[in-house]
C-alpha positions as CSV (number, residue, x, y, z in Angstrom):
1,M,70.4,3.6,-12.9
2,R,71.2,1.8,-16.1
3,S,68.9,2.3,-19.0
4,D,68.1,-1.4,-19.4
5,Q,66.9,-1.5,-15.8
6,S,64.4,1.2,-16.3
7,K,62.6,-0.9,-19.0
8,S,59.8,-3.1,-17.6
9,K,60.5,-6.8,-17.7
10,S,58.1,-9.6,-17.4
11,N,59.8,-12.0,-15.0
12,T,58.6,-15.2,-13.5
13,K,58.9,-16.0,-9.8
14,D,62.4,-17.5,-10.3
15,G,63.6,-14.3,-12.0
16,T,63.7,-15.7,-15.6
17,S,61.9,-14.0,-18.4
18,A,58.5,-15.3,-19.5
19,T,58.6,-17.1,-22.8
20,P,56.0,-16.9,-25.6
21,V,54.6,-20.3,-24.4
22,D,54.1,-18.9,-20.9
23,W,52.2,-15.9,-22.4
24,M,50.1,-18.3,-24.5
25,F,49.3,-20.5,-21.5
26,A,48.4,-17.4,-19.4
27,S,46.2,-16.1,-22.2
28,A,44.4,-19.3,-22.8
29,T,43.8,-19.8,-19.0
30,S,42.4,-16.3,-18.6
31,K,40.1,-16.9,-21.6
32,V,38.7,-20.1,-20.2
33,I,38.1,-18.5,-16.8
34,A,36.3,-15.6,-18.5
35,C,34.1,-17.9,-20.6
36,L,33.2,-20.0,-17.5
37,I,32.1,-16.8,-15.7
38,T,30.2,-15.1,-18.5
39,Y,28.6,-18.1,-20.3
40,P,25.6,-18.3,-17.9
41,H,24.8,-14.6,-18.8
42,E,24.7,-15.5,-22.5
43,V,22.3,-18.4,-21.8
44,I,20.0,-16.3,-19.8
45,R,20.1,-13.4,-22.3
46,S,19.3,-15.7,-25.3
47,R,16.5,-17.4,-23.4
48,M,15.0,-14.0,-22.5
49,M,15.2,-13.0,-26.2
50,D,13.5,-16.2,-27.2
51,T,10.6,-15.8,-24.7
52,R,10.2,-12.2,-25.7
53,C,9.6,-13.2,-29.2
54,L,7.2,-16.0,-28.3
55,S,5.2,-14.4,-25.5
56,K,3.2,-11.3,-24.8
57,P,5.0,-7.9,-24.5
58,G,6.9,-7.5,-21.3
59,G,8.4,-11.0,-21.3
60,K,10.4,-12.2,-18.3
61,N,13.0,-10.3,-16.3
62,L,16.5,-11.4,-15.5
63,L,15.7,-12.8,-12.0
64,T,12.6,-14.6,-13.2
65,M,14.4,-16.3,-16.1
66,T,17.3,-17.3,-13.9
67,R,15.1,-18.8,-11.3
68,E,13.0,-20.6,-13.9
69,I,16.1,-22.1,-15.5
70,L,17.5,-23.2,-12.2
71,E,14.3,-24.7,-10.9
72,N,13.3,-26.5,-14.1
73,E,16.7,-27.6,-15.5
74,G,19.2,-27.3,-12.7
75,F,22.6,-25.6,-12.5
76,R,24.1,-27.5,-15.5
77,A,21.6,-25.8,-17.8
78,F,23.5,-22.5,-17.5
79,Y,26.4,-24.3,-19.3
80,K,24.3,-26.2,-21.8
81,G,25.7,-25.9,-25.3
82,M,29.2,-24.8,-24.1
83,H,30.8,-28.2,-24.9
84,V,32.2,-28.9,-28.3
85,R,31.4,-32.1,-30.1
C-alpha cells in the first residue's frame, strides 16, 4: 500500500476532493439544522426562568410550560425571536 493511500481523504460522491466552499456549505447547513432543532428548548427555558422570577417558588415544569406555549400561542411561538430584522 502506498503511503498516500493510507491517509484519509474527504471525497465527494464523484471521487473529487471536497473544496473549502463545500466544507463551508456543509458547516453552515449543519448549524442551521442544529439551531432549528434546539431553538424551542431555549424559548421554553427562558420562559421558565421568567415565570420563576415572577411567580411563587416552584414555578412551572417543562411539560407545563411547553403545553401552555402551544395552547396559548401556537407552534410558531417556539421560534418567536429567531428571525433577524
